[in-house]
N, C-alpha and C positions, 0 to 999 in steps of 0.2 A: 637506775631506773631506765627502762626502755619503752619505746612507743611505736605503735604501728602508724601508718599514714593517717588513718582515721582519728586515732587518739591524739596524735601531735597536732593535727589540723584543728581539732576541737579545743585543745589546750591553748593554741596560739591565736585562735580566731581567724584562721585563714581557711581556704578551701583545699580539699585533697587534690584538686586539679592544679592548684598553685604549687603544692609540694612536688607533685610529679613533674611539673614544668621546670622547677628549680633543679630537679635531678637531671632532666634532659639537657639543660644548658650547662651543667657542671658547677653550679653555684652552691648547691646543697645536696650532696650525695648521702644516701643512708649508710649507716655503719656496716650493715650487712643485709643480705637477703636470706630469709629463713628457708627451711625445707619445703614450706608450702608456697614459696615464691613471693612472700610479702616483704615489703621494705621495712626494716627495723632501724630506728633512730635511737642513739644514746645521748648522754649528756653533752658530749662535744658538739653534736649536731643541733641540740637544743640551744646551746649558747650561740652557735653560728646563726641559727634562724633569728634569734633575738637581735643580733647585730644587723642582719639583713633588713629586718623590719624597722630598726632604728633609722637606717639609711633611707629606706623607702619613705618613712614619715618626713624625712628632711628633703625629699624631692630628688634624691640621687638616682640616676638610671641604673638598670640592672647590669649593664656591661661594666660601668664604672664600679659598682658594688663588687662584682666578681673580681675585678682587678685588685681591689682593696683587700677583700677577705681571703683571697687565695695567694696573696703575695708571701714570699718566704719570710719576710721580716714583719709580718702582721703581728701587732701587739694588742691583745684584747683589752688590757687595763688602760693603755694609752688611748685606744679608740673610744672607750667608755668616757674617759675624761673629755675627749674632744666632742663626743655626743652631748655631754652635759653642758659644755660651753655654748654649743649651737642651740640647744633647747632653751638656755637662758636668754640667748639673743632673740629667739623666736618669741619667748614670753614677754620680753621687753617691748618688742614690736606690737604684740597684741595689747599689752597694757597701754601703750601710747594711743593705739587706735580706739580702745575702749574709753580712755580719758577724753579723747577728741569727741566721741559720740556723746558722752555725758555732758561736756561743755556745750555742744550744739543743742542738746535737749534743754539745758538750762537757759540758753540764749533764746530759744523759741518760746520758752515760758516767761521770758522777761526777767529772769533772776540775775543774769550776768550779760556782759557784752564781750564778744570775742574779737580779738584783733584779726586782721586779714592773715597775719603770719600764723596765728594759732589754728586757723581753719585748715591749713594745709600741712601742718607738722607731721601728722600721722601718715599721710600719703607720701610725703617726701621720704620719710624713714623707710616706708615699705619699698619704695623704688630702690633705695640704697641697699636694703637687705636682699631684694630679689636679684639685683645685679651682682651682689657679693656671692650669692649662692650659685649663680650661673657662671660668672666669669672672674670671680675674685682672685683665684690662684694665678690664672694666666696674666691678668692685668698687673698684679703685684710683681710677678717675675719679670715682666717687660718694663714697667715704669717705676717700681719701688714702692715701699710702704708710705713714704712721705708724700709722694705725688697722689696716691689714692686717697689719703686722708685729706689733703687739700681740696681735691675734687669733691669729696663727700661734704666737707664743710661748706664749700661754695654752694652746693645744691641745697643744703639745709637753710642757708641764709638768703636764698632767692626770695625776692618780693613776689607778690601775686602777679604783677605785670610781667616780670621776668619769666615766671613759670609759664604764663600764658604764651609768651613770645617763643620760648624754647619749644613748647608743644607745637606751635604753629610752624616753626622752622622745620621740625622733624617731619611734619606732613608735607611741607613744600619740597624738602629733599627727596622724599619718596616719590612724589608726583613728577618732579623734574627729571629725576633719574630714570623713571619708567619711560618718559617721553624721549629722553636722550638715547636710551637703549635701542629704540626702534631704528635710529640712524646707523647703529653699528660702529660709530666712530667716537672713541673716548676723548679725542682731541677736538671734537666739534664744539661750537659755541655753547650749545645746550648742555653738553656733558661738562664743560668747564663751569657753567653756571651751577650745576649740581654740586661740583667739587667745592665751589666757593660757598654755597649754602651750607655744605657739610662742615666747612671750616667755621662758619659763623655759629653753627649749632654747637660745635665742640668748645668754642670759647666760653660758653655758659657753664661748662663743667671743668675745663682745665684752668689752672691758676695762671699758666702762661702757655703760649702757642709757639711751636717751632715746626718748620717744614719737615724736618727729619722725623719728628714724632708723629706727624700727620701721615706721612708716607709709611711709617712703621705700623701704624694702626690699620691702614688700608691693606697692608700685606697680611696682617693677622686675620682680617676678614676672610681672606682666601685660605690661609693655612689652618685655621681653627674650624673644624667641621661644624660647630654649633653656630658660629657667626656666618659661615658660608651657607648653611641651611636656612638661616633667617633671611638672607638676601636672595637666595635662589628659590625660595618657596613658591613664588608666583611666576618667576621667570629664570630658568636655569641659565647660569652664566652671568648673572647680575653682579655677584661679588667680584668676579674678575674684571668686569667692565668698570665698576666703581673704583677698584684699585688702580686700574690703568688710567682712569680719568684723574685721580688724585696724584698719581706719580707724574703725569704730564703737568698738572697744575702746580705742583711743588718743584718740578724740575729735578726730582730725585730719580736716579736710574735704578731699575730693579736689580 
């Protein structure tokens, strides 16, 4: 079975513009161009488009998708199994949030009484799943499966007071860091206050703290473009400044 751009777009529920863009960036090339100049797609391209749309649904960026589906060792069956696992995780997250909403409705109608822990279960799990999707691979490579599991368990077991405090600390880190950045000196008292606040924030997630791990995380903020983009969004150079402040704070040399 072969498809033109229009027919494949209609079949997959995407726009013809999307398919043409995928061709331009090399993520989905047509099987051939016919004598009339039309792009023609075969079953191989249909299967690849399905894979691309799976990854898009999971929130993976196009550049990362391209690296995955064009890799020499790309395995379609293995990838489908991985998709299935991720979709099951996503369904579990949605089920938890739906259950949380159902309980909240029941409480508002006076049928049950929710504990404070129950009120935040769905949101905590969503935070874990979002972090896993964005940074799971890198964090596991750097700190190991056991450390990640302990961190996630610690977040799940946070009390309402602890959850509020860690949220407040995150805001205070951001504000203090912005003020310190203006000085241009990562060794200044204000910058060191930001580094100390960052340490306190980390202890709510880490089962144990070490200066070496803190410094390593700070370096990852610079080395990983996603972390760097997060810190540099409002002020370019912020990730490097925070790293330097933390390195001075921990006494670990770059």
